[in-house]
N, C-alpha and C positions, 0 to 999 in steps of 0.2 A: 768518486764516479767507481761504479761495477766492475769489472771484465768478466765476460762470459765466458765458460771454461769450457771446449770443448773435444768431449772425451774420443781419443784415437780409437780406430777401430782396428782391432786384431785382426790382423790380416792369413792368419791362419786357420789352416781348413779344420773340419769338427777331427775329422781324427788325430792333426797334430796339437790339437787341445785335448784330446781323452788321455795320448801319449807322455804330456806335459804332467799330467792329475797323476797317472801312474809311475812315473817317471820319479815324482814327486817321494814317492816310497824309499828309491833307493840313493836318491841323490842326499836326502834329508837323514833318513837316519833306519837303515836297510832291517829290516824286520820287525821294526817298530809302530806302535799307533801314531796317527797322527792328526789332528783337529782339523774342522772346516779351514778356519783362519790358515794354518801351517801349510794345507795343503795350496790353498791359493797364493801364498808368498812363494811358496820352491816354483809352482805352475807359471809362476808369473800372469796370474789372470785376477778379474775382477771376483768377490765373492759370491754375486749371482750367478755366477757362469759358472764359478767352482760349484755351487751348490747344486746347478743342475745338472750338472755334468756328474759327478759325485752321485746324484741320487739312480739316475740312468746307471751305473757302475754296480750299485748297491743291488738294483733292481736283474741285474743280468748275472749276479752273484761273484762279480770280479772284485768288489770289493765288500768289505765286510764292516756294519758299524755296531760297534759296541753300547753297552748298557749307559755308558759314562758319555756316547756322545762323540766319541774318536771313531778313526777307520783303522782297517789293516787290509792286508791283502786278502782277498777271497778265496774259497779253495778252487773255484770250479776257474778263474785264473790259471792257481794251481797247477790244477791238474791238465790243462795245455801245455803251461810253460812245461811242465814233466817231460813232454816230448823230445824236447832240443836235446843237444848233447849237453850243455851248459850247465840243465837244470838237475842233470843225475849225481850228482855229488854223494848226495844221500844214499843210493842204492849202491854205487860204486864204493862207500866205505862200509857199507850191509855185506856187501855179497860175500866176501871171503871166509864172515861169522858166518851166514844162514849157511855156505856151505859145510863148514866143519860139524856145525849143530844136525845139517840133515843128516851127514855122516853117522854122527853118533845114533840119534835118534831112529833113525828110518822111516821117519813119518813127517806129517807135515812141518814144515817150517817156513813162518811171514815175516815180514817188515810190514807194516801199519802205523796208519794217522789217524786223527781224529778228525769228523767234518760235523760237527755239532752233534748229532745222537746216532751217528754211525761211522763205521772204520769204513775205512778205503785201503786195500791191502795194496801196495805198489809193488812188492815183488813177494814171490814164494816158491819153495821147491816141492813138489809134493811127487807120494809115490815111494817105492824103497830104492835103496843106494845105488840096485842095479838097473832102475829103469827110471831113470829123475825127471820129470818135467819138470816147466816153468811154466804158472797158472795166469791169466792175465789180471790185469786190474781188476777188483771186483769189489763191490759194498756189503756190506752184513751190518746189523744193529749190533752198536756196542756196548749196549747191555749183556747182550748173550755171551759175548767172549770173553776168554783172560786178556786179548792185547785192549781191547773197548774199555775193560773193567780197568788197568793198568794207567789208560790214559785219561778218563775221567776223571781218577783220582787224582792224576796231579794237572787237568785241565783250569782248573782256577774258574774263570769269566766263563768259558768256552765250555765246562761241564755244568754251570749253575741253567747255560741256556739249554744243556742236553735236557737236564731234568727237570725244568719248568715247562717242558713237553708234556711229561705225562703227572697226570692232576694229582695221583697219591703216591708220593715218593715208597720206595719199596725199603723196607728196614733192613731187609736183608744185603741188599745194595749198597747201602750207606755203609754198612758194617762190614763188608767185602772191603769197600774202598778205603776206607779207616785201616786196615790191615794192609794193604795193597801199599799205601805210603808207608805206612811204619818198616814194612819186611822188602820192601822194594822189590816185591813179586807180587804178579797174583795168580791166583789158582782156579778151574774151573773143573770141576769133574762130571764127565757124561757117562754114558752106558758102553763102557769100556775102554775108554780114552781120556786122557788128563791131558790139560793143556796148561803151558804155564808161559807167563809173558812179564818182561821187565821194561822200565822205560828207558828211555835213549836223548841223552840232553846234548846239545849245541854249546858252543864256547860262552854264549851268556848265561847257561845252567839253566834255561829252559828245556823241557819234555817237548820233543818235536816228534817221537816217534814209538814204536814201539817191537821189540823182537818177541818172537812167540813159536814155541813149539808144540805140538801134538803127539803124544803116543799112546800107545797101547798099555794098559793100565787097569789097577782096580786105586780104591782110595789108601790101601797099604801103600802105593808107589807114590802117594800123590804128592811126594817133595825129593823125588829122585832126581829131580832134572833142575830143582832151584840155584843150584849152585856155577851151573855151566850157563843157563841161562841167564842170569846175572852179570856171568863174566863176558859173556857175548857182549851185551848192552854196554858195560865198558869200553869195551873192547872199542863197538863203533863210536860210543861217544868220546874216548877220546881221538878219533879218525875226524873225527867233524869239529875237534878243536876244546873239546870240552878238559879240564885241567883238575877237575875235582876240589874239596874242600879245601885239603890239607895244603896245596900247593898253593892256590889265591892265598891264601892264609899267610903263607909266609914269601908270598912275592912282593 
């Protein structure tokens, strides 16, 4: 005799189910990717329901689907969450170093993150030291900035997605990215202005942002700020919990 099994309906609202899906990323593995099955398990939802909700979140840029089929928190959700005090750790950690760089260079200093083929400036100090101003969040093509160059150089999967949007990869761009990985700093020289950027790492040694400074000069002064930008990036990284290769090796 076969007994019919009746599924118990989920009494949670649609909003509660969506938050259960998003909550899987903090409860299971903060900052890591999850498969659809893992999301369903942590959210306590059927695979079919999870698939539908995850699809909606991907279309809204709240989740990002990687090439391997796994999911991560999307940048749109990060942008919204960045407005809350609890999510300003990156800005808080970076600000003292941005202020030091701004006082030294006297020109623009910024903190940027990568969103596919664009950078998002999440904090910046502009103008001369006597007339400093904070510029609001803004976007720019990643390939045309030192911050974008260093982020693409360390972006892995995200960097491949960004380059996939360009039918003809730029050999110069590829060479610059290789140099940025090897030297730990990226440089772009414009008309009378030089921009230098270095990567910022979190406690998992992942590059999560870049610090960049722009200053007046010509190619003769191209490497003038390399060391101070690297030092600022290391300081911010340490504030985010990054210990560095040597300390991790002896831990």
